[in-house]
NUKE-265073 format. One line per field, with one value per residue (C-alpha): x, y, z; residue in one letter; residue number from 0. Coordinates in steps of 0.001 Angstrom, whole numbers, plus 524288, in hexadecimal, padded with zeros to 5 digits. Example, Ala and Ser with C-alpha at 12.3 -4.5 7.8 and 13.67 -1.06 7.14 Angstrom:
2
u 8300C;83566;
v 7EE6C;7FBDC;
w 81E78;81BE4;
type A;S;
seq 0;1;
This chain:
436
u 85F6F;8644C;85B7E;84CBC;84BB3;84BF5;8545F;84B9B;841BB;839E5;835C5;82BAA;8289C;81BBB;81CC0;82967;826A7;833CE;8386F;84438;84AA4;850C0;8591A;85322;85DD0;861C9;861F1;8537F;85051;85859;8503E;84288;8433B;8398C;82B69;823B7;82F59;83658;829B6;8266B;83426;83283;8250B;82AAB;8363E;82D22;821A5;820CA;81E39;8123A;81871;81307;81D2C;81C22;82584;828EE;82CD2;83A91;836A7;82CC2;82E29;836F5;83517;830BC;82298;8185D;82293;818A2;815A6;81953;812F3;80DE2;810F2;80A16;80173;7F397;7E7FA;7DFEA;7E816;7F03F;7FC3C;80733;8029B;807AA;8003A;80509;807AB;80348;800CF;80CF0;80ECC;817D4;821AF;820BF;8243E;83148;833CC;83120;83D7F;83A86;838ED;831F3;82AD0;8282D;81DEE;81D74;816CA;80BC1;80B8D;8051B;7FE78;7FACC;8065F;809D3;81705;81C7B;8270B;82E31;83B85;841C1;83BF4;8314E;82944;81F14;81511;80929;7FCA7;7F2D2;7EE64;7EACE;7E6BA;7D816;7D803;7D561;7DFCA;7DCED;7DD02;7E985;7F095;7EC99;7F0B6;7FE16;8008F;7FCBE;8055F;81133;80E00;80EE5;8035F;80BF1;80D89;80A2B;802A0;7FF63;7F4A6;7E948;7DC05;7D1CA;7D0A5;7DEC2;7DDEC;7D1B5;7D7D8;7CFAE;7D4BC;7D2BC;7D9B2;7E220;7EEE2;7EBC9;7F561;7F3D4;7E520;7E257;7DF33;7EA48;7EC54;7EB93;7E22E;7E941;7E47C;7F1D1;7EAE9;7E720;7F588;7F8B3;7EDB0;7F1FF;7FF70;7F97E;7FFAD;7F7C1;80104;80CCD;80FBC;81A91;821E5;82F4C;83840;8418E;84930;84B8F;85920;85A30;8664E;86592;85CAC;85DD3;85BC5;850C2;84934;84BA7;846E6;83B2E;83713;8389E;82F5F;825FA;825DE;8224F;81796;811BC;81067;805FF;7F876;7F1F2;7F878;7EE4E;7E4EF;7E3BD;7DD34;7D5E1;7CA6D;7D316;7D969;7CC38;7C7B5;7D3DA;7D095;7C316;7BADC;7B0F6;7AB27;7B4CE;7BAEE;7AD91;7A9CB;7B58D;7B7FF;7AE19;7B5D7;7C39C;7CC56;7D9A7;7E2D0;7F028;7FBAF;804E8;8130D;81909;80E1A;80988;7FB62;7F27E;7EBCC;7E5FB;7D93D;7D494;7C5CE;7BFB6;7B34F;7B00F;7B681;7B627;7BE8F;7C310;7C8B7;7D663;7DAE0;7DC6B;7CF8A;7CC72;7C4CF;7CC06;7C75B;7C2D4;7C506;7CD0F;7D8DB;7D623;7E065;7D84C;7D138;7CA2B;7C548;7BFCD;7B999;7B467;7ACE7;7A7B5;7A319;79B43;793B8;799C1;799F6;7A797;7A6DF;7A297;7AD39;7B71C;7B1F1;7B2BB;7C0EB;7C3F1;7BD91;7C56E;7D218;7CF36;7CB86;7D717;7CFA5;7D128;7C689;7C64F;7C33D;7B898;7B281;7B33B;7AF8D;7A6FA;79AB9;7961C;79115;78FEB;79AB1;7965A;79492;7A22C;7A840;7A137;7A617;7B4B5;7B5A2;7ADB6;7B489;7B746;7B946;7C3EC;7C965;7D0FC;7DF97;7E3AD;7EEAB;7F779;7F1FF;7FEB9;7FAB1;7EF3C;7E3A9;7E353;7EB4B;7E38F;7E7CD;7EBE1;7F0C9;7EAEF;7EA53;7F492;7F35C;801C9;7FFA3;7F947;7EEB0;7E769;7E43B;7EFC2;7F9A5;7F3A4;7F38D;801A5;80592;7FE11;80474;811FE;80F4A;80AD7;816DC;82000;8192A;81A7D;828BF;82CAA;82283;81A45;80C4D;8055B;7F965;8019C;809EF;7FDAD;7FC19;809A4;8112E;81C98;81FDF;82720;82EA6;83A5D;83AA0;83778;8434A;84B40;847D4;849EE;85797;85AA4;855A6;85C97;868BD;8650C;86327;854B7;850D6;84486;848A3;848F5;83BBA;835BF;83AB4;8350D;827DB;827C2;82A62;81F55;8157C;81965;
v 7F6BC;804A9;80C04;80DE1;80631;80654;7FA05;7F349;7E853;7E7AD;7DA34;7DA0C;7CD62;7CF36;7C1E0;7C57A;7D427;7D66A;7E040;7DDA6;7E4BC;7DED6;7E59C;7E77C;7E165;7E7A8;7DA32;7D892;7E589;7E154;7D4EB;7D953;7E846;7EC10;7ED71;7E0F6;7DA72;7DA87;7D989;7CCA1;7C7B3;7CB69;7C51F;7B85D;7B945;7BA18;7B2A3;7A8ED;7B460;7B932;7C67F;7D37D;7DB18;7E9D0;7F02B;7FBC7;7FC94;7FF67;80D21;80FEE;81D80;82303;82D0C;8230B;82667;81F54;8185A;817DF;809AB;7FE92;7F158;7E68B;7D881;7CD6A;7C17A;7C611;7C031;7C3CD;7BCF8;7B366;7B81A;7C1C1;7CF07;7DCEE;7E8FD;7F6D6;80053;80DBD;81BD9;820C1;8141E;80CFD;817FF;818F0;80A91;80CA8;8199B;81316;80B34;7FE23;7F929;7ECAF;7E800;7D997;7D6B9;7C886;7C09A;7C4B7;7CD1B;7C80E;7D534;7E093;7E8AD;7F2D9;7F5B4;80369;805CD;812B5;81808;80AAC;80584;7FB3E;7F86C;7EE0E;7F5CB;7F21F;7F43E;7F157;7FF90;7FF4C;7F114;7F10F;7FEE5;8027F;806FD;81578;81504;80CFD;815FC;82205;81BE9;817BD;8252A;82B7B;82219;824C5;8333A;833AB;83591;83145;82390;819E1;80DBA;80066;7FAEF;7F19F;7F40A;7EB00;7E33E;7DEC0;7DC40;7D3F9;7CC1A;7D06E;7CB1C;7D8C4;7E005;7EA8D;7F099;7FF23;80A3A;8158E;817EE;812AA;8064E;8002F;7F7CC;7EB9B;7E22B;7D68F;7D644;7D9D4;7E006;7D242;7CE7F;7DA0E;7D660;7C821;7CCCC;7D5BF;7E0B9;7ED44;7F2D7;7FB63;809C0;81098;81D5D;820CE;82B8C;822A7;8268F;81E4B;81E89;81E7C;819C5;8243F;82E8C;83958;8301A;8293B;835B4;83B4A;82EFA;82DF1;83BC7;83908;82D76;835A0;84006;835A9;830A5;83E3F;83F9F;83507;83B28;83237;83A10;8449A;83B65;8387A;82EF3;82224;826F9;829B5;81C4D;8157E;81DAF;819B4;80B86;80D36;80F60;819E7;82378;82145;82ED5;83560;82CAB;82FED;83E0C;843DA;83E6A;83F14;8475E;84583;83BC6;837C5;8301A;8264C;82A50;83075;82AEC;83438;82F76;831F5;824C5;8267D;82DDC;833EB;83449;83D93;83744;83FE1;84C90;85613;84F9F;85D0D;86082;8662F;866E9;85AFE;8555D;85677;849C7;83D9D;834D9;83D0C;8329E;8279A;8260A;81C5C;81521;80905;80BA7;7FE92;7FF5B;80CDE;807BB;7FBBF;803E5;80C57;8003C;7FB27;807F1;80FF7;81EB3;82466;828BE;81B53;81523;81E0C;81A7C;80C0A;80DB6;814D4;80A0E;7FFA1;8070D;8082E;7F9E4;7F5A2;7EDE5;7EDB2;7F6FC;7F07A;7E34F;7E9BF;7F022;7E388;7D95C;7DF60;7DF30;7EB5E;7F7D0;8018C;807DB;80271;7F4AC;7F559;7F991;7EE90;7E47B;7E590;7D986;7D0F5;7D38C;7C6F2;7C25E;7C41B;7CF8F;7CDAB;7D046;7D1B9;7CB12;7C290;7C8DD;7CF19;7DD58;7E4FB;7E893;7F563;7F925;7F8CF;7ED2A;7F509;80247;80F10;81B31;8159B;80907;80503;7FF2C;7F308;7EA9C;7DE7A;7D9B6;7D076;7DAC3;7E4C1;7DB57;7D733;7E581;7E8CF;7DE18;7E1B9;7F024;7ED58;7E508;7EF90;7FA29;7F252;7EEF6;7FD2E;8035B;80A89;80E9B;8034A;80A73;81559;80B3A;80754;8154A;8192F;8135C;81C52;813D7;808BC;7FCE5;80286;80F68;808E1;80031;80C01;81369;80752;805DC;8144E;8139E;8073B;806F0;7F8DB;7F34A;7EFF5;7EAEC;7E75C;7D92A;7D9FA;7E0C8;7D67A;7CBB7;7D27E;7D435;7C5ED;7C1E4;7CA73;7C63E;7B807;
w 803B5;8043C;7FAD5;7F917;8059D;81464;81385;81D83;81E18;82AAD;82F89;83A65;8416C;84878;84F10;855CC;85670;84FFA;845E8;83D4D;8320B;825EF;81BE7;80E76;80656;7F997;7F35C;7F686;7EFE0;7E414;7E341;7E76A;7E564;7F00F;7F41A;7F2A9;7EC30;7F94A;8013E;7FA8F;7FD6E;80BCC;80C6A;8075F;810AE;81C74;816C2;8220F;82B3E;823B2;8210E;81CE1;8151E;813C0;80A54;801FE;7F3C5;7EF59;7EAE2;7F5C3;7FB88;7F0EB;7E622;7DC18;7D8AE;7E0E6;7E942;7F43A;7F6B5;7FF90;800AB;80979;80593;80CAA;80AD1;8086B;80FC2;803C9;7F959;8013B;7F9DA;7FC2F;7F755;7F6C3;7FB52;7F872;80383;7FEEB;8034F;80AA0;81216;808AA;80941;81814;81980;812D2;819AC;826CA;824E2;81E85;8109D;814A3;820B0;8231C;82D7B;83181;83C16;84514;85125;85D8D;85F60;85686;851CB;847BB;841B4;84382;83957;83936;83571;83443;84100;84252;84E7A;85134;858FB;860EF;85912;863D3;863F7;85579;853C1;851B8;84C7F;83E7B;834E3;83681;8455A;84559;83BDD;84393;85076;84B66;8458E;85261;85A0E;8516D;8506E;841A3;83876;82D14;8329A;827C4;82BA9;8260C;82ED1;82FE2;835C7;83BBC;82EFF;8300D;83EA2;83C6C;83162;825C5;818CF;8135A;81E3A;81851;81CAD;81C42;81A21;823A8;82414;8169F;80F32;8079B;7FB68;80407;7FD61;8033A;81149;816AA;8223E;8268B;826A4;82F65;838A6;83943;83DA1;8480A;8402F;8403F;83625;83418;8363C;82EB5;82FEC;82B12;82677;81F38;8132E;80722;80142;7F26A;7EB36;7E09F;7E6B6;7DC7E;7D110;7D847;7DAFF;7CD7F;7C6C0;7CFE0;7CC8B;7BE06;7BF62;7C788;7BCF3;7B2E0;7BBD5;7BD5C;7AEB1;7AF03;7ADE8;7B7E9;7C2BA;7C05B;7C759;7D5E3;7DEE9;7DEFA;7D705;7CB4C;7CC87;7CC96;7C113;7B982;7BC8F;7B689;7C2BD;7BF88;7C924;7D43E;7D3B2;7D3ED;7DF5A;7E7F3;7E3E1;7ED9C;7F937;7F3AD;7FC4C;7F5E7;7EF8B;7F499;7EF7C;7F581;7F7AA;7EB59;7E2E4;7D831;7D7E2;7E398;7E49E;7F245;7F3C9;8008C;8020E;80BE4;810FE;81CBB;81893;80D39;80294;7FE39;80B89;809E8;8180A;820C7;82547;833BC;83346;837DB;82CD0;82150;81708;8117D;80890;7FDA9;7F5C6;7F26C;7E5B9;7E55A;7F351;7F069;7E3EA;7EB0C;7F4D4;7E9BF;7E291;7EE30;7EDDF;7F8C8;7F7E1;7F714;80547;809E2;80186;8081F;81591;811ED;80DB0;81A5E;82269;81B2B;81D89;82C06;82D55;8250A;81AD2;80C13;80701;7F9AC;7FFDE;807FB;7FC00;7F424;7FE50;808C5;80076;807A4;80170;80CA8;81486;821A2;81C3B;8163B;82329;82A42;8206D;82324;82BCB;8228B;81582;80E40;8005F;7F653;7EEE4;7E269;7E267;7D421;7CCEF;7D544;7E197;7E60F;7E4F3;7EA13;7E159;7E8DD;7DCDD;7D024;7C806;7BC3E;7B7BC;7BC77;7B3AC;7AA28;7A25F;7A2D2;79534;79AE6;794F6;7993C;7A6FC;7A814;7A41C;7AD48;7B8DD;7B677;7B58F;7C1FF;7CA09;7C53A;7C78D;7D57B;7D801;7D2D0;7DAB6;7E72F;7E4A2;7E30E;7EC30;7E21F;7E562;7DE9D;7D995;7D3CE;7CCDC;7C552;7C08A;7BC83;7B0F3;7B417;7BFDF;7B94F;7BDDE;7B6C7;7BE1F;7CB2E;7C93A;7C4F4;7D16D;7D9B3;7D41B;7D5E5;7E3BC;7E803;7DF6B;7DC2F;7CEA8;7CF05;7C1A2;7BA5D;7BB43;7CA18;7CA6C;7C184;7CA76;7D682;7CFE1;7CB8C;7D997;7DEB3;7D47F;7D5AE;
type X;X;X;X;X;X;X;X;X;X;X;X;X;X;X;X;X;X;X;X;X;X;X;X;X;X;X;X;X;X;X;X;X;X;X;X;X;X;X;X;X;X;X;X;X;X;X;X;X;X;X;X;X;X;X;X;X;X;X;X;X;X;X;X;X;X;X;X;X;X;X;X;X;X;X;X;X;X;X;X;X;X;X;X;X;X;X;X;X;X;X;X;X;X;X;X;X;X;X;X;X;X;X;X;X;X;X;X;X;X;X;X;X;X;X;X;X;X;X;X;X;X;X;X;X;X;X;X;X;X;X;X;X;X;X;X;X;X;X;X;X;X;X;X;X;X;X;X;X;X;X;X;X;X;X;X;X;X;X;X;X;X;X;X;X;X;X;X;X;X;X;X;X;X;X;X;X;X;X;X;X;X;X;X;X;X;X;X;X;X;X;X;X;X;X;X;X;X;X;X;X;X;X;X;X;X;X;X;X;X;X;X;X;X;X;X;X;X;X;X;X;X;X;X;X;X;X;X;X;X;X;X;X;X;X;X;X;X;X;X;X;X;X;X;X;X;X;X;X;X;X;X;X;X;X;X;X;X;X;X;X;X;X;X;X;X;X;X;X;X;X;X;X;X;X;X;X;X;X;X;X;X;X;X;X;X;X;X;X;X;X;X;X;X;X;X;X;X;X;X;X;X;X;X;X;X;X;X;X;X;X;X;X;X;X;X;X;X;X;X;X;X;X;X;X;X;X;X;X;X;X;X;X;X;X;X;X;X;X;X;X;X;X;X;X;X;X;X;X;X;X;X;X;X;X;X;X;X;X;X;X;X;X;X;X;X;X;X;X;X;X;X;X;X;X;X;X;X;X;X;X;X;X;X;X;X;X;X;X;X;X;X;X;X;X;X;X;X;X;X;X;X;X;X;X;X;X;X;X;X;X;X;X;X;X;X;X;X;X;X;X;X;X;X;X;X;X;X;X;X;X;X;X;X;X;X;
seq 0;1;2;3;4;5;6;7;8;9;10;11;12;13;14;15;16;17;18;19;20;21;22;23;24;25;26;27;28;29;30;31;32;33;34;35;36;37;38;39;40;41;42;43;44;45;46;47;48;49;50;51;52;53;54;55;56;57;58;59;60;61;62;63;64;65;66;67;68;69;70;71;72;73;74;75;76;77;78;79;80;81;82;83;84;85;86;87;88;89;90;91;92;93;94;95;96;97;98;99;100;101;102;103;104;105;106;107;108;109;110;111;112;113;114;115;116;117;118;119;120;121;122;123;124;125;126;127;128;129;130;131;132;133;134;135;136;137;138;139;140;141;142;143;144;145;146;147;148;149;150;151;152;153;154;155;156;157;158;159;160;161;162;163;164;165;166;167;168;169;170;171;172;173;174;175;176;177;178;179;180;181;182;183;184;185;186;187;188;189;190;191;192;193;194;195;196;197;198;199;200;201;202;203;204;205;206;207;208;209;210;211;212;213;214;215;216;217;218;219;220;221;222;223;224;225;226;227;228;229;230;231;232;233;234;235;236;237;238;239;240;241;242;243;244;245;246;247;248;249;250;251;252;253;254;255;256;257;258;259;260;261;262;263;264;265;266;267;268;269;270;271;272;273;274;275;276;277;278;279;280;281;282;283;284;285;286;287;288;289;290;291;292;293;294;295;296;297;298;299;300;301;302;303;304;305;306;307;308;309;310;311;312;313;314;315;316;317;318;319;320;321;322;323;324;325;326;327;328;329;330;331;332;333;334;335;336;337;338;339;340;341;342;343;344;345;346;347;348;349;350;351;352;353;354;355;356;357;358;359;360;361;362;363;364;365;366;367;368;369;370;371;372;373;374;375;376;377;378;379;380;381;382;383;384;385;386;387;388;389;390;391;392;393;394;395;396;397;398;399;400;401;402;403;404;405;406;407;408;409;410;411;412;413;414;415;416;417;418;419;420;421;422;423;424;425;426;427;428;429;430;431;432;433;434;435;
């Protein structure tokens, strides 16, 4: 697969401590397009080996608006089914730039390891120095070891090592959209996680036309009035949650966006520093970056102050546990009680629809109504929208905001980028396969 691709699938056998590469065949792209379309195919190919598949979308890391995402596909300890979790922030792009479109991790290592993937090279590395450490300590240690503060990590903390059903795979220092307990799968494989760094380039079949059309779509996107807003508070307000913006504003430091995503959906809270500070803080841990609107809301609803809610989110990210599950299931109402409850969380959280996609994403439109009506129509739209986003590599929350990102223009850019004839009929077949 020459274009929009590294042309490589990485297969890592932890049992045998072996790394192999497979070619990403053009025929597979013609049939499954990319993202979770191909990730599901790879999961089924290696199903007997209990695989975890990490992949990127066909458009990930390009100039198509919000082409920021990758995904994790695996069997969830929470649902018992194969599910798909978005990879967000800058991590999805880094996976592709590090030299691989898809990574299949199968088997179990006899001792703790992490996978170091960089510039088309993959190493199975000893993780004994970081096993037992929290996510923040592990990320900092790996960055120091490699000598690169831009190293992107996908790691578990003590929750995953201890086998919690609600263990979360965290991205860099922060909580992720993982509502599926994928951190438990990592821990069961003795896999601390993965570290990525790469300077790879993506070839485009028709580069001038691709960029020109991308910028035309971006211009249309920027004409939408919701882009005057920023942050999680505005999202929750749009979803009908009153008082959240006023609650978090006193500790809001800034808002940030995922790669090439026009809406800043991540909010940094300064808990132990002046939120208005313009220069870099000299404190090691001044705050927390929040992307999980429902975890934030959950801690608000149990009565925590905004600072205590921020500290709870930080503690969950360090421990590597789903903060939404903690807020919903711990039954605790003080910060210290919540921190002490991590190892005793039990119960069930609801995964909407067919259970394939994470409720980290609101189950309906944000800011724009998309001309939808009725719960059934909205849920069907949401599941299809999530599937499409994770096929092409679009930031999944932004896809719920922006009608200008259409299946038609994603297919158009995919065809311009690959020089393949990728049609609506093919996309419909891929979605039907994903949704079952």
